[in-house]
C-alpha positions in Angstrom: -16.2 -25.3 13.1 -14.6 -23.0 10.6 -15.2 -21.2 7.4 -13.0 -23.3 5.2 -10.1 -22.4 3.0 -9.8 -18.9 1.6 -7.6 -18.2 -1.4 -6.9 -15.1 -3.6 -4.3 -13.9 -6.0 -3.2 -10.3 -6.4 -0.7 -8.1 -8.2 1.4 -5.2 -7.0 4.5 -3.3 -8.0 7.7 -2.0 -6.5 9.6 1.1 -7.6 13.1 2.0 -6.4 16.0 4.2 -7.1 19.6 4.3 -5.7 22.6 6.5 -6.2 26.2 5.5 -5.5 28.5 8.5 -4.7 31.6 6.3 -5.4 33.0 7.2 -2.0 31.3 4.5 0.0 28.0 6.3 0.4 24.8 5.1 -1.2 21.3 6.5 -0.9 18.0 5.1 -2.0 14.3 5.4 -2.0 11.4 2.9 -2.6 7.7 2.7 -3.1 5.6 -0.5 -2.8 2.1 -0.5 -4.0 -0.9 -1.8 -2.0 -2.2 -5.2 -2.9 -5.9 -6.0 -2.5 -6.8 -9.5 -1.3 -10.2 -11.0 -0.6 -10.5 -13.7 2.2 -13.9 -15.1 1.4 -16.2 -15.7 4.5 -13.4 -15.1 7.0 -13.9 -11.6 8.5 -17.6 -11.5 7.7 -18.2 -14.8 9.6 -15.9 -13.7 12.5 -17.8 -10.5 13.0 -21.4 -11.9 12.5 -21.8 -12.4 16.3 -21.3 -8.7 16.9 -24.1 -8.0 14.3 -26.4 -10.6 15.9 -25.8 -8.9 19.3 -26.7 -5.5 17.8 -23.2 -4.1 18.4 -22.2 -3.7 14.7 -24.7 -2.7 12.1 -23.1 -4.9 9.4 -20.3 -7.5 9.2 -16.9 -6.4 8.2 -15.8 -6.8 4.6 -13.6 -9.8 3.7 -11.3 -7.5 1.7 -7.9 -6.9 3.3 -5.3 -4.8 1.5 -1.6 -5.3 1.9 -0.6 -1.7 2.7 1.5 0.6 0.5 5.0 1.4 1.8 7.3 4.4 1.1 10.9 4.5 2.4 14.3 6.1 2.2 17.7 5.0 3.4 21.5 5.2 3.1 24.5 3.0 3.7 28.2 3.8 4.1 31.1 1.4 3.5 34.7 1.8 4.6 37.0 -1.1 4.3 35.3 -4.2 5.8 32.7 -2.1 7.7 29.2 -1.0 6.5 26.6 0.8 8.4 23.0 1.4 7.1 19.9 3.4 8.2 16.4 3.0 6.8 13.1 4.7 7.3 9.8 3.6 5.9 6.2 4.3 6.5 3.6 1.5 6.2 0.3 3.1 5.3 -2.2 0.9 7.2 -4.7 3.7 7.7 -5.2 4.0 4.0 -6.0 0.3 3.3 -9.2 -1.5 2.9 -9.8 -3.6 6.0 -7.1 -2.6 8.3 -8.1 1.1 8.0 -11.6 0.0 9.0 -10.1 -1.6 12.1 -8.7 1.7 13.2 -5.0 0.8 12.5 -2.6 3.7 12.3 0.3 4.2 9.9 3.6 2.9 11.1 6.9 4.8 11.0 9.7 2.3 11.1 13.4 3.1 11.8 16.1 0.5 11.2 19.9 0.6 11.7 22.3 -2.2 10.7 26.0 -3.0 10.7 28.0 -5.4 8.5 31.5 -6.7 8.8 32.6 -8.4 5.6 35.6 -10.5 4.5 36.2 -12.0 1.0 34.3 -15.2 1.7 31.9 -14.3 4.6 30.1 -11.5 6.3 28.4 -10.9 9.7 25.5 -8.6 10.3 23.5 -7.2 13.2 20.6 -4.7 13.3 17.7 -3.2 15.2 14.4 -1.7 14.1 11.6 0.0 15.9 8.1 0.8 14.8 5.2 1.8 17.1 2.3 -0.7 17.1 -0.2 -0.1 14.3 -3.0 -1.6 16.5 -4.2 1.2 18.7 -7.0 1.4 21.3 -10.3 3.0 20.7 -10.7 5.2 23.7 -14.5 4.8 23.8 -14.2 1.0 24.5 -15.0 1.4 28.1 -18.6 2.5 27.4 -19.4 2.2 23.7 -20.2 -1.3 22.5 -19.0 -0.9 18.9 -15.7 0.6 20.1 -15.3 -2.2 22.7 -16.0 -4.8 20.0 -13.3 -3.2 17.8 -10.8 -3.4 20.6 -11.7 -7.0 21.3 -11.5 -8.0 17.7 -8.1 -6.3 17.2 -6.4 -7.9 20.2 -7.9 -11.3 19.7 -7.6 -11.5 15.9 -4.6 -9.4 15.1 -2.2 -9.2 18.1 0.4 -7.4 15.9 1.8 -5.4 18.8 5.5 -6.1 18.5 7.5 -2.8 18.3 11.2 -3.8 18.6 13.2 -6.4 16.6 16.8 -7.4 17.0 18.5 -9.2 14.2 21.7 -11.2 13.7 22.9 -13.0 10.6 25.6 -13.7 8.1 26.6 -14.9 4.7 29.2 -17.5 3.6 30.3 -17.8 0.0 30.8 -21.5 -0.9 31.9 -20.5 -4.4 32.1 -17.3 -6.5 28.5 -18.0 -7.6 26.9 -19.9 -4.7 26.4 -18.7 -1.1 24.2 -19.4 2.0 22.6 -16.8 4.3 21.4 -17.4 7.9 19.4 -15.0 10.0 17.9 -14.8 13.5 15.3 -12.3 14.6 14.2 -11.7 18.2 11.2 -9.6 19.2 10.9 -9.1 23.0 7.5 -9.5 24.6 5.2 -6.6 24.2 1.8 -6.1 25.9 -1.3 -4.1 25.0 -4.4 -3.6 27.3 -7.5 -2.2 25.7 -10.9 -1.3 27.3 -13.8 -3.6 26.4 -16.2 -2.7 29.2 -18.7 -1.5 26.6 -19.4 -5.1 25.6 -21.1 -5.8 29.0 -19.2 -9.1 29.5 -18.1 -8.2 33.0 -14.5 -7.6 31.8 -13.3 -4.0 31.9 -10.3 -4.7 29.8 -8.4 -7.3 27.7 -4.6 -7.8 27.6 -2.6 -9.5 24.8 1.1 -10.2 25.0 3.2 -11.1 22.0 6.8 -12.2 21.4 8.6 -13.8 18.6 11.8 -15.6 17.7 12.5 -16.8 14.1 15.3 -18.4 12.2 15.6 -18.3 8.4 18.1 -19.3 5.8 18.4 -19.0 2.0 20.6 -20.3 -0.7 21.8 -17.8 -3.4 23.1 -18.5 -6.9 24.4 -15.7 -9.0 24.7 -16.0 -12.7 
């Protein structure tokens, strides 16, 4: 039994600026706006049992907002070698939906390296961002706090903190190229107190890991 398909359509905007010092160094900054989305009947239905049990006073809104992001970074190229460093903040705590779940803003740091030849390039990188999903410390005794911990770990196990990347580009022609990338996120684990729910379970643990492969075809004109 489910709530059916939920669809929505939203708009946002990105702003960016970059400056090339003409000595191999480039710096830049960006801003991505929040995008509000409504997932009809999804969150309200999922949290109705907590209202029925008297834990929540009302169901959660079906509105989730893709958070705004701000970031800065630089890259430096010398010969075939390029190194880059980026910092960005994802503003989960300011959003509709995720802010209500108690999510915290994420500070994400990324470093990358590229070795490039005329027809191909290889890249590797690493980024780290502390988990936006955090424990409500009152979960051991307070039913509403325990339910929030339960809901976060069960519905949104977004607990990955580290990502390792490897990829490359091959230019088939001057205008046409292919990119390939691999991302590995090692297993992370979060344990939150849910004793306040009175289910006989003092805590709940969620583990999460990820491996992904992607490719894209690029045509320049």
